[in-house]
N, C-alpha and C positions, 0 to 999 in steps of 0.2 A: 502493500500499500504507500501510496506516495502523497505527498502533501504539496500542491504546488501554491507559492505565495508571489504576490506581486508589492516589491517595496516601493517606497518613496524614489523619487529621482535623488541619484546618489548613494542612496544605501546601496550598501552591500552585505549579502549573506555570508557571513562568517561563522567560526566557528560558537564564537560564544552567543551569536543570536542563535542559531540551531539547537542549542542547549539553553537557552531561553524559552524558545518557543516548546521544546518537549517537554521541559519542567511545567508550563504552565497548562499545558493540555493533560499531564499526568496529574496534577493539584487539582484544575478544574473542573476534570471529567473524571477518566481512569487509565488504566498503564494500557490498554486494550485499544486506547484512543490516540497513543503514539505510533504515527507513521515509521513506515521504513526507511523513508528517504524524505527529506526536504528540499525540492528543488526550487531555485529562482528563477521565475517567469516574465518577460517583458510586459507583458498584458495577459488577463483572465479574461477567456471569452464572453462576451455577452450579449443581449439580443437587445435591440434598440431599446426597450423599455428596461434596461439593466439587471436582468436578471440571467445569473450566470448559468453556461451551459455544463452545467455537471454531466448531465446523463448522456449528451452528443461526445462529451470526451471519453465518459467510461465504454461507451460503442465502441469509439475509434478505438481505446485498447485493446479492446474484444475481436476487433478485425473488423468491424463493418468499413464499407467505403464512405469516404466523406459526403459524396454525394447524396447519400441515402442517411446520414446523420444528421446535417445541416443545410439550411438554407443559407449562404453567404449573404444575400441581400436583406437578410432578417435580422444582420448582426450589427454592433455598432463601429465596432473595426472588424472587418472580414479578414484580415490580415495577422489576426492574432492567434487564427485554429492553427496557423501553419507549422507552428513550434509543436504544437499538440500531433499533427500528422506525424509528424519527422519523429517525434519522440514514440509515438506506437508503435511506427514501423521498426525502429531500432529494438523497443521493448521486446517485441514479438520475434525477430531475430534472435536475441539473447535468449528465448526461451524454450 
């Protein structure tokens, strides 16, 4: 399980921040909510109305084609999904 984070401009996902995120999840929720990986992304894919595209990203990870998962013209930043497409392809090749 991975957690994708979009940081403020100029911020970097360093080891100290990763530890703070993990600790916050562990204490605020539970140990089972702590992700295996925490990855910084340029942008979280969202619809024009601001809803995060969590299910489409999950479907990409499962191997569904982009065209069947999301319509780019319904996205606030259509290019934001490109990183997730590449990540999903690389992830599936590792598995």
